C-alpha positions in Angstrom: -27.9 -37.7 9.2 -24.1 -37.5 8.7 -21.6 -39.9 10.2 -19.7 -38.7 13.2 -16.3 -37.4 12.4 -13.5 -38.0 14.9 -9.7 -37.8 15.1 -7.3 -38.6 17.9 -5.3 -36.1 19.9 -2.6 -37.7 22.1 -4.6 -40.9 22.0 -7.9 -39.3 23.0 -10.8 -39.5 20.5 -12.1 -36.0 19.7 -15.2 -35.1 17.6 -15.0 -32.3 15.0 -17.6 -30.6 12.7 -16.8 -27.6 10.5 -13.5 -26.5 12.0 -11.3 -25.0 9.3 -8.1 -26.5 10.6 -6.5 -28.8 13.2 -5.6 -25.9 15.4 -9.3 -25.0 15.9 -10.1 -28.7 16.6 -7.4 -28.8 19.2 -8.7 -25.6 20.9 -12.3 -26.8 20.9 -11.0 -29.9 22.7 -9.7 -27.7 25.5 -6.1 -28.0 24.5 -3.7 -25.6 22.7 -0.5 -25.3 20.8 1.4 -21.9 20.5 1.1 -19.7 17.5 2.1 -16.2 16.5 0.6 -15.8 13.0 -2.8 -17.5 13.3 -5.8 -15.4 14.0 -9.2 -17.1 13.6 -10.7 -14.0 11.8 -7.9 -13.9 9.3 -6.7 -16.3 6.6 -4.3 -19.0 7.7 -0.7 -18.1 6.8 1.5 -20.8 8.3 4.5 -18.4 8.7 5.7 -18.9 12.2 5.8 -22.7 12.4 5.1 -22.6 16.2 1.8 -24.5 15.9 3.5 -27.6 14.5 2.1 -31.0 15.5 3.2 -34.5 14.6 0.6 -36.4 12.5 1.1 -40.2 12.2 1.9 -41.1 8.6 2.2 -37.4 7.7 5.1 -36.2 9.9 5.4 -32.6 11.1 2.5 -30.4 10.0 1.4 -26.8 10.9 -1.9 -27.2 12.6 -3.2 -23.8 11.4 -3.1 -24.8 7.7 -3.9 -28.5 7.8 -7.7 -29.3 7.6 -9.0 -32.0 9.9 -9.6 -35.5 8.5 -11.5 -38.4 10.0 -9.2 -40.8 11.8 -6.1 -38.7 12.0 -3.8 -39.4 14.9 -2.2 -36.2 16.2 0.5 -35.7 18.8 1.0 -32.2 20.3 4.1 -32.4 22.4 6.6 -34.8 21.0 10.3 -34.4 21.1 10.3 -33.1 17.5 7.6 -30.6 18.0 9.1 -29.2 21.2 12.5 -29.0 19.6 11.1 -27.1 16.5 9.2 -24.6 18.7 12.3 -23.9 20.9 14.4 -23.4 17.8 11.9 -21.0 16.3 11.8 -19.0 19.6 15.6 -18.8 19.7 15.9 -17.6 16.2 13.2 -15.0 16.7 14.8 -13.8 20.0 18.2 -13.6 18.4 16.8 -11.1 15.8 14.6 -9.3 18.3 15.1 -6.1 20.4 14.9 -7.7 23.8 14.4 -4.5 25.8 11.3 -6.2 27.3 11.2 -4.3 30.6 10.6 -1.0 28.8 8.5 -2.3 26.0 4.9 -1.1 25.9 3.8 -4.7 25.3 5.6 -6.2 28.3 3.3 -8.6 30.1 1.0 -8.9 27.0 3.6 -10.1 24.5 3.2 -13.5 23.1 6.9 -13.9 22.3 7.7 -13.1 25.9 5.0 -15.5 27.1 6.2 -18.5 25.0 9.9 -17.8 25.8 8.9 -18.2 29.5 6.7 -21.2 28.9 9.4 -23.0 26.9 12.2 -22.1 29.3 14.4 -20.2 26.9 17.3 -19.0 28.9 20.2 -19.2 26.4 20.1 -18.4 22.7 22.6 -20.2 20.5 22.5 -17.7 17.7 24.3 -14.4 17.4 22.3 -11.2 18.3 21.5 -8.6 15.7 24.2 -6.0 15.3 23.5 -2.5 16.6 23.9 -0.9 13.2 21.2 -3.2 11.9 18.5 -1.6 14.2 15.9 0.5 12.4 14.4 3.7 13.7 11.0 3.6 15.6 8.2 5.4 13.8 5.9 7.4 16.0 4.6 9.7 13.3 1.0 8.4 13.6 -1.2 9.9 16.4 -2.6 6.4 16.9 0.1 3.7 16.3 3.8 3.4 17.1 5.8 1.0 14.8 9.0 -0.5 16.0 10.4 -2.7 13.2 13.1 -4.1 15.6 10.4 -6.1 17.5 8.7 -7.4 14.4 8.8 -11.2 13.9 7.4 -11.2 10.3 4.2 -13.1 11.3 2.3 -11.1 8.7 -0.8 -10.7 10.9 -0.8 -6.9 10.6 -0.5 -7.2 6.8 -3.5 -9.5 6.6 -5.6 -7.5 9.0 -5.1 -4.3 7.0 -5.9 -6.1 3.7 -8.6 -8.4 4.8 -10.5 -6.1 7.2 -9.9 -2.8 5.5 -9.0 -3.8 1.9 -6.3 -1.2 2.3 -2.8 -2.8 2.3 -1.1 0.1 4.1 1.4 -2.4 5.5 3.3 -4.9 3.4 6.5 -7.0 3.2 9.6 -5.4 1.7 13.0 -6.7 0.7 14.1 -10.3 0.9 15.9 -12.8 3.1 17.3 -11.4 6.3 16.5 -7.9 5.2 12.8 -8.5 5.0 10.7 -6.0 6.9 7.0 -5.0 7.3 6.5 -1.4 6.5 4.3 1.1 4.7 4.8 1.7 1.0 8.4 2.8 0.1 9.3 2.9 3.8 7.3 6.1 4.4 6.3 7.0 8.0 2.9 5.6 9.0 1.7 9.2 9.6 2.3 10.1 6.0 0.4 7.3 4.3 -3.3 6.7 3.9 -3.6 4.7 7.1 -7.1 5.2 8.7 -5.7 4.7 12.3 -8.1 1.8 13.1 -5.4 0.0 15.1 -6.4 -3.5 13.9 -2.8 -4.0 13.0 -1.7 -3.4 16.6 -4.6 -5.5 17.8 -3.3 -8.6 16.0 0.4 -8.0 16.5 1.8 -10.6 18.9 4.8 -8.5 20.0 5.7 -4.8 20.6 6.2 -4.1 16.9 2.9 -2.2 16.7 1.6 -0.5 19.8 -0.7 2.3 20.8 0.7 5.8 20.8 0.1 6.5 24.4 -1.0 9.7 26.1 -1.0 8.3 29.6 1.8 10.5 30.9 0.2 13.7 29.5 -3.0 12.9 31.2 -1.2 12.2 34.5 0.4 15.6 34.2 -3.0 17.3 33.8 -4.5 15.4 36.7 -1.7 16.3 39.1 -1.7 20.0 38.1 -3.7 21.8 40.9 -4.8 24.5 38.5 -6.6 22.1 36.2 -10.0 20.5 36.4 -10.0 17.2 34.5 -13.3 15.7 33.4 -13.7 12.3 31.6 -16.1 10.5 29.4 -16.1 6.9 28.4 -17.5 5.1 25.3 -20.0 2.2 25.7 -17.7 -0.5 24.4 -15.1 0.2 27.1 -17.3 -0.9 30.0 -17.7 -4.5 28.7 -13.9 -4.9 28.1 -12.0 -3.0 30.8 -12.7 -5.9 33.3 -10.8 -8.4 31.1 -7.6 -6.6 32.1 -8.3 -7.5 35.7 -9.5 -11.1 35.2 -13.2 -10.4 34.7 -15.1 -12.3 32.0 -15.5 -10.7 28.5 -18.8 -8.8 28.3 -19.1 -8.2 32.1 -20.4 -4.7 32.5 -17.9 -2.9 34.8 -19.2 0.7 34.4 -19.8 1.1 38.1 -16.2 0.0 39.0 -14.9 2.1 36.1 -16.6 5.2 37.4 -15.1 4.6 40.9 -11.6 3.9 39.4 -11.6 7.1 37.4 -12.4 9.1 40.5 -9.7 7.4 42.5 -7.2 8.2 39.7 -8.1 11.8 40.2 -10.6 12.8 37.6 -12.8 15.6 38.9 -16.0 14.8 37.1 -17.0 11.5 35.5 -19.5 11.7 32.6 -20.5 9.2 29.9 -20.1 9.2 26.1 -23.5 7.5 26.1 -25.0 10.9 26.8 -23.3 12.0 23.6 -24.7 8.9 21.8 -28.2 9.9 22.8 -27.5 13.4 21.5 -26.2 11.9 18.3 -29.4 10.0 17.8 -31.6 13.1 18.3 -29.6 14.9 15.6 -29.0 12.0 13.2 -32.6 10.6 13.3 -33.9 14.1 12.5 -31.4 14.6 9.7 -32.3 11.2 8.3 -36.0 11.9 8.2 -35.4 15.2 6.5 -33.4 13.4 3.8 -36.1 10.8 3.4 -38.6 13.6 2.9 -36.5 15.5 0.3 -35.0 12.4 -1.3 -31.6 14.1 -1.3 -28.2 12.7 -0.3 -29.5 9.2 0.2 -28.4 6.8 1.5 -27.3 8.5 4.6 -24.0 7.3 5.9 -23.5 7.2 9.7 -20.5 9.3 10.8 -19.5 7.9 14.2 -16.4 6.0 13.1 -13.3 8.2 12.5 -11.5 5.6 10.4 -14.5 5.5 8.1 -14.6 9.3 7.8 -10.9 9.4 6.9 -11.4 6.6 4.3 -14.2 8.5 2.7 -12.2 11.7 2.5 -9.2 10.0 0.9 -10.9 7.5 -1.4 -14.4 8.7 -2.1 -14.5 12.5 -1.7 -17.2 12.6 -4.4 -19.5 10.8 -2.0 -18.9 12.9 1.1 -22.4 14.5 0.8 -23.8 11.1 1.8 -22.2 11.4 5.3 -24.3 12.5 8.2 -23.1 16.0 9.3 -23.4 14.8 12.9 -20.2 14.6 14.9 -19.4 11.4 16.7 -20.8 10.9 20.3 -17.4 11.8 21.7 -17.1 14.9 19.6 -20.6 16.0 20.4 -20.3 15.6 24.2 -16.9 17.3 24.4 -18.0 20.7 23.0 -21.1 20.5 25.3 -18.7 19.9 28.2 -16.3 22.7 27.2 -19.3 25.1 26.7 -21.5 24.2 29.7 -19.4 22.6 32.4 -17.8 25.9 33.4 -21.2 27.4 33.8 -22.7 24.4 35.7 -19.8 23.7 38.0 -18.1 27.1 38.3 -14.9 26.0 36.6 -12.8 28.5 34.6 -13.0 27.5 31.0 -9.2 27.9 30.5 -8.6 25.4 33.3 -11.0 22.7 32.0 -9.4 19.5 30.4 -11.6 16.9 28.7 -10.3 13.3 28.4 -12.1 10.5 26.5 -11.7 6.8 27.2 -12.3 5.0 23.9 -12.0 1.5 22.5 -10.6 3.1 19.3 -7.1 4.2 18.3 -8.6 6.3 15.5 -10.2 8.6 18.1 -6.7 9.8 18.9 -6.7 11.1 15.3 -10.2 12.4 15.5 -9.6 14.6 18.5 -6.9 16.5 16.6 -9.1 17.3 13.6 -9.4 21.0 13.0 -13.1 20.6 12.2 -13.7 19.5 15.8 -12.2 22.5 17.5 -13.8 25.7 18.9 -11.9 28.8 18.0 -8.9 26.5 17.1 -8.9 24.8 20.5 -9.6 21.0 20.6 -12.8 20.1 22.4 -11.4 16.7 23.4 -7.9 17.3 24.8 -6.8 13.7 25.1 -8.0 10.3 24.1 -7.0 7.2 26.1 -7.8 3.7 25.0 -9.3 1.0 27.2 -5.8 -0.6 27.6 -4.3 2.8 28.5 -6.9 3.2 31.3 -6.1 -0.3 32.5 -2.5 0.8 32.8 -3.4 3.9 34.8 -5.5 1.9 37.2 -2.7 -0.5 37.9 -0.2 2.4 38.2 -2.4 4.1 40.7 -2.4 0.9 42.8 -6.1 0.5 42.6 -7.7 -2.9 43.3 -10.2 -2.8 40.5 -12.2 -5.9 41.5 -12.6 -4.7 45.1 -14.1 -1.3 44.1 -17.7 -0.5 45.0 -19.6 0.6 41.9 -20.3 4.3 41.6 -22.6 6.2 39.2 -21.9 9.1 36.8 -22.0 12.8 37.4 -25.0 14.7 36.2 -26.3 16.3 34.0 -24.0 14.8 31.3 -23.9 11.2 32.4 -27.4 10.0 32.1 -28.1 7.7 29.1 -30.5 5.2 27.6 -30.2 1.7 26.3 -30.1 3.0 22.8 -26.9 4.8 23.5 -25.1 1.8 25.1 -25.6 -0.4 22.0 -23.6 2.0 19.9 -20.6 -0.1 20.9 -21.7 -3.1 18.7 -22.0 -3.2 15.0 -25.6 -2.4 14.1 -26.2 -0.5 17.3 -26.1 3.0 15.8 -28.7 2.1 13.2 -30.9 0.3 15.7 -30.8 3.3 18.0 -31.6 5.7 15.2 -34.5 3.6 14.0 -36.0 3.5 17.5 -36.2 7.3 17.6 -36.8 8.0 13.8 -39.8 5.7 13.9 -41.5 7.6 16.7 -40.5 11.0 15.3 -42.0 10.1 11.9 -45.2 8.4 13.0 -45.9 10.0 16.4 -46.7 6.4 17.5 -44.8 4.2 20.0 -42.4 1.6 18.7 -43.3 -1.2 21.0 -40.7 -3.8 20.0 -37.4 -1.9 20.2 -35.2 -5.0 19.8 -34.3 -5.1 16.1 -32.3 -8.3 16.3 -31.7 -8.5 12.5 -29.2 -5.7 12.9 -27.2 -7.5 15.5 -24.4 -10.1 15.3 -20.6 -9.9 15.1 -19.9 -12.7 12.5 -21.9 -11.4 9.5 -20.2 -8.3 8.3 -23.0 -7.1 6.0 -26.7 -7.2 7.0 -29.7 -5.7 5.1 -32.7 -5.1 7.3 -36.1 -4.2 5.8 -38.3 -2.1 8.1 -41.9 -0.8 7.8 -42.1 3.0 8.5 -45.9 3.1 8.7 -46.4 1.7 5.2 -43.2 3.0 3.8 -40.5 0.5 3.1 -37.1 1.4 4.7 -33.9 -0.6 4.1 -31.0 -0.2 6.5 -27.6 -1.8 5.7 -25.1 -2.5 8.5 -21.5 -3.3 7.7 -18.3 -3.7 9.6 -14.8 -3.4 8.1 -14.0 -1.0 5.3 -13.5 -3.8 2.9 -17.2 -4.6 3.2 -18.1 -0.9 3.1 -16.3 -0.5 -0.2 -18.6 -3.1 -1.8 -21.6 -1.0 -0.7 -20.1 2.2 -2.1 -19.6 0.4 -5.4 -23.3 -0.6 -5.4 -24.3 3.0 -4.9 -22.1 4.2 -7.7 -23.5 1.5 -10.0 -27.1 2.6 -9.1 -27.9 -0.8 -7.6 -28.2 0.2 -3.9 -31.6 -0.4 -2.4 -30.9 0.9 1.1 -31.5 4.3 2.6 -29.1 4.2 5.5 -25.7 2.7 5.7 -24.0 2.1 9.1 -20.2 1.6 8.8 -17.8 0.5 11.5 -14.2 -0.1 10.5 -13.5 -2.7 13.1 -14.9 -6.2 12.7 -17.9 -6.4 15.0 -17.8 -2.7 15.8 -16.3 -0.7 18.6 -16.3 -3.7 21.0 -13.4 -5.0 18.9 -11.6 -1.6 18.5 -7.9 -1.3 18.2 -7.6 0.0 21.8 -9.5 -2.9 23.5 -7.9 -5.8 25.4 -6.7 -8.5 23.0 -9.6 -10.5 21.4 -7.9 -11.7 18.2 -7.3 -15.2 19.6 -11.0 -16.0 20.1 -13.9 -14.8 18.0 -16.4 -15.4 20.8 -15.0 -12.5 22.8 -16.6 -10.0 20.4 -20.0 -11.6 20.8 -19.7 -11.8 24.6 -18.9 -8.1 24.7 -21.8 -7.3 22.4 -24.2 -9.3 24.6 -23.0 -7.3 27.6 -24.1 -4.1 25.9 -27.5 -5.6 24.9 -28.0 -6.8 28.4 -27.5 -3.3 29.8 -29.9 -1.9 27.1 -32.6 -4.2 28.4 -32.0 -3.3 32.0 -32.0 0.5 31.7 -35.2 2.4 32.5 -35.2 4.2 29.1 -34.4 2.5 25.8 -35.0 5.3 23.3 -32.7 8.3 23.1 -35.5 10.9 23.0 -36.7 9.7 26.4 -33.5 10.6 28.2 -34.6 13.3 30.7 -31.2 15.0 30.7 -31.2 15.2 26.9 -34.7 16.8 26.9 -33.5 19.3 29.4 -30.5 20.2 27.3 -32.7 20.9 24.3 -35.2 22.9 26.4 -32.6 25.0 28.1 -29.9 25.4 25.4 -30.1 23.6 22.1 -33.8 24.5 21.4 -34.5 21.5 19.1 -32.7 18.8 17.0 -31.0 20.3 13.9 -31.6 23.9 15.1 -29.0 26.5 14.2 -27.5 26.3 17.7 -27.3 22.5 17.5 -25.6 22.7 14.1 -23.0 25.1 15.5 -22.1 22.8 18.3 -22.9 19.3 17.1 -22.4 19.2 13.4 -19.5 19.5 11.0 -18.5 19.2 7.3 -15.7 17.0 5.8 -13.3 17.8 3.0 -11.4 16.1 0.1 -8.0 15.2 1.6 -6.3 15.8 -1.7 -7.8 19.0 -3.0 -8.7 20.5 0.4 -12.2 21.5 -0.8 -15.2 21.1 1.4 -18.3 19.2 0.4 -21.6 20.6 1.3 -23.8 18.4 3.5 
């Protein structure tokens, strides 16, 4: 039994255990100090100096880099610490583009928040000269970069490196000329950025924001000649409520359906239908590969950031990717093909909008491989945060809405589909169906809990497929995926399926979700919200979805049929040579 470890915060004794720094001890005690650069899922950097505390016998220390020690006496709000924080804020604001009212981050900006909390009304330092302002970079379909709002906290640089192993962003120049930018100052849309949006997710200011399509969607909705239909990904339903004060993980899908109709969408479907469709196709494809022994391990293909990474960095391994489109890009061509027939809408007047947790989906919807006769099947992608903005702009009281259900026949879904939003969910859903397809026996225990969890970024799960050993690996972040790719190349891989999500914890922590970078528990709470819905739904296996069965009976024939391949599958190419790889 270990001795109790305690320290003192403003005279109060506080216990601590394995917290990595004083800041986490302070937060666990129900207190806080401000910070710009600290994110619990990233390495401590100590750049902004906002989180300073006064430690008796040690003086001023940054709480995010100092480990806790038994008996320390810490003071959070002394004259010195407050003076330092105010000075830091004044210096940052003097060098900042303070067009706050028109900034996309207004109301969600930490610099704005702390300037208000610390009562900064006058700035003693000269403002930046107009000729020192740098151009805004909106070349990426996913992210807008405004260097004039960057405070050099380095969170984006660490996120890109530590999550994706990618280092698209980095520090350039020295002293007052220091900037964060892509290599050689090139536009973000011209480098090998995978569009995951984790840089924007951890950015405390408006330096990195989502490239918004809100105004374009409003224009379509208000056009009387257009019929605008919408689908929403599973992860959005357990995060949208946070924008309106609901708890992380609270499933707000009913209110979300109602809000979308009030905004003016003509039909409300669910990407979960597309997820069930994905499982029908991917489970069948996986079993065929297992039988032939070719192109194993199979890589899941739902994450567009992962697909782009493979094309640019490992084109020699593209044959491992499932040929299945993502759930969004499966449902959209189904809608474009069948909604006109089902609902009597002229095909040329139909607009498909997708609500996604993911900024990379904005890139995905523009891919030429995902068009029909050169026309995109998903016309616009809005993130969870963009939808929140539309709901507010429409004057809708989200919390007062009565829950509504989806439109049929492309809204019905199973629990297997809803868990797609969490890391491990795609693989778990695939196994539920693949097992029954392969054995013709029921899988009684569908909860494969070993595949779950948001903290462990690599999990190997051993399954018994009626006497045949099957190993499934689940990873989140491309940095972790790269390790698995190297195992395969070295001939050391023991797994037959690899699920990859670029964002830590999966889509629940996508770059388009409400901010979760301050508290790692938010990801877990969102995941638990999805698993709760999974348990509550009447069907928990994709092949039990009545609407999916009807779609195959009446149109697609069977999984992996020629017709299914035409609509639901694709191939990917080497980004540098332009050559396609057979799948």
